[in-house]
N, C-alpha and C positions, 0 to 999 in steps of 0.2 A: 708705289703706284693707286692709286682710284682706274673702278674698273666698273662697267655697270649691270648690275645682278639684280637680278625676279627671285621674290617670297613670295610665295602661295600662304594670307595670315592665318593660324591658329581656328583667330575666332569666325571671319566669317566665312574666311574661306576666297577671297579673294585673293587676288595675284597685284603684284604694284613692285617699279622697278626703285632703285635706288643705285644711288651712288656711291659705294665704301671701298675702302684701302685695307687687303687681307696683311693681317702683320702675325706675328708667332703668338696671336693670344689664341687659343681651341675654342674661343666663344664669341657671337657680334646679338650686339642687341638692338634690336632698330623698330619703331612702330611704324605700324600698317596706317596709309594717308587717311584711308574709309572709317573705320573705326578706330581709328587711335590705340587702342589696346596695343600696349610694347612686350615683342617679344625679344627670343635667342634663340638663336640660329647656329647650333655645330654644328664646328669644321672638323673635328677629330675624322668623324667618318670617309671623309673624303678625301682623307691626306696618301698619295704616296712613295714613300722608300723609291730614293735613287738610285741604282749599282751602281756600279759597271766589275765584270767579270772578264780579268782578260783572258784570251788564249789561249789554251794549252798551259792555265796554271788555274791551282785550285780558289785562285783566293777572292774574298769580294770583297769591293772596296766601300765603303757607304759616301754616297757627294751631298746627301739633302736632302730634302724632302719636296713632291708639288703638290698644289692639288687639281685632283680632277675631280672640276662640279659636272653635275644634275643641271637642264638647263632650269629646273623653277626649286631654288630651296624651298624646303620647309622647315615651318619651324615652330615652335613652343611656348608654351606659356613663360611668363618672365615668375615667374615667384620669389618675394621679396621677402632676403633671411630676417626675424624683428631679433632685436638685441636681449 
């Protein structure tokens, strides 16, 4: 499902919104509509594991992950690797 996110450009410091779908990938690649520079948004810092702990038992059960995003996602310069 797609959701609208706010991003802060690493180059021009302006904030913009884009409609993006969050998948299992660890990074998003976005382009600033103002300065047209490409950026990378790293999603790994925003992952929270979901676990269930049953009362009276010392067993934790991992049930997946969810994301806890800030209001504005920071971006970083996209560096393309040369071959």
